[in-house]
C-alpha positions in Angstrom: -0.2 0.0 0.0 1.1 3.3 -0.8 1.8 6.0 1.6 1.3 9.0 -1.0 -1.6 11.3 0.1 -4.8 10.2 -1.1 -6.4 12.8 -3.6 -9.9 13.5 -2.2 -12.6 12.9 -5.3 -15.7 13.8 -3.3 -17.1 14.9 0.1 -18.4 11.4 0.9 -14.9 9.8 0.4 -13.4 12.7 2.8 -16.0 12.0 5.2 -15.4 8.4 5.1 -11.8 9.1 5.7 -12.4 11.1 8.7 -14.4 8.3 10.2 -12.1 5.4 9.4 -8.7 7.0 10.6 -8.0 8.5 14.0 -5.7 11.2 12.5 -6.3 13.0 9.0 -4.1 16.0 7.7 -5.3 17.3 4.6 -3.5 19.4 2.4 -5.9 22.2 0.7 -4.1 23.4 -2.3 -4.7 24.8 -6.0 -2.9 23.7 -9.1 -2.4 27.4 -9.7 -0.8 28.2 -6.2 3.0 28.5 -6.4 3.5 28.2 -2.7 1.4 24.9 -2.7 4.2 23.6 -5.1 6.9 24.8 -2.5 5.8 22.7 0.3 4.5 19.9 -1.9 7.5 17.7 -1.5 8.0 18.2 2.3 3.9 17.4 2.7 4.6 14.2 0.5 7.9 13.2 2.7 5.8 13.7 6.2 3.2 11.5 4.6 5.6 8.9 3.5 7.3 8.9 6.7 3.8 8.7 9.2 0.9 7.2 7.3 -0.3 4.1 8.9 -3.6 2.2 7.9 -6.7 3.2 9.6 -4.5 5.4 11.9 -2.9 8.2 10.0 -3.7 9.7 6.7 -2.7 12.3 4.6 -5.1 13.6 1.8 -4.9 16.3 -0.9 -7.9 18.5 -1.4 -8.2 20.5 -4.7 -9.8 23.9 -3.8 -10.6 24.5 -7.1 -13.0 21.1 -7.0 -14.0 21.0 -3.8 -14.8 24.7 -2.6 -17.7 23.6 -0.3 -15.2 21.5 1.6 -13.1 24.9 2.1 -16.1 26.7 3.0 -17.0 24.2 5.9 -13.4 24.3 7.5 -12.9 28.3 6.7 -10.1 27.8 4.2 -9.6 31.4 2.8 -6.1 30.9 1.1 -3.5 28.1 0.2 -1.8 26.1 1.3 -3.9 25.3 4.0 -3.4 22.2 6.4 -6.3 21.0 8.4 -5.4 18.6 11.1 -8.1 16.2 12.1 -8.6 13.8 15.4 -11.1 11.6 15.8 -13.1 13.2 13.0 -12.9 16.5 14.6 -10.8 19.7 13.7 -7.7 20.0 16.2 -5.7 22.8 14.2 -5.2 24.6 11.2 -1.7 25.4 9.4 -1.6 28.2 7.1 1.0 28.8 4.6 4.4 27.4 4.1 5.7 26.7 7.5 7.1 23.2 7.4 8.6 23.0 11.1 5.1 24.0 12.4 3.1 21.6 10.2 5.6 18.9 11.3 5.1 19.7 15.2 1.6 20.0 14.9 1.2 16.6 13.2 3.5 14.9 15.6 1.5 16.4 18.3 -2.0 15.2 17.3 -0.7 11.7 16.3 0.7 11.3 19.8 -2.3 12.4 21.5 -4.5 10.2 19.6 -2.1 7.4 20.5 -1.0 6.4 16.9 2.4 5.1 16.1 4.5 8.0 14.4 8.0 9.2 14.5 9.8 12.6 14.6 10.6 14.1 11.5 14.2 15.3 12.0 
């Protein structure tokens, strides 16, 4: 099974992942967003390092295709990272802040009792 982030195709798929995984980290991005491309390799490495089946799931939400999801969670710019624990929004990271994103993700994973390793 790949540890690459899952591209969200529908609201139903996203809601299903929120129910089936203890921790979900969502990268809200857009194809035209230059700063999204800057942090994409870091996010993908985070996903490869920390993804665990049914425990820690990394997803990508294309803002141009799923504006209703962005509106629901108050996303007003890109990139925005939404961190969910047990189906509830725990934290939001706006912009290109890899150290902050890594710290928040590791904290939420530890709180949820999921396996994870610190990112150097």
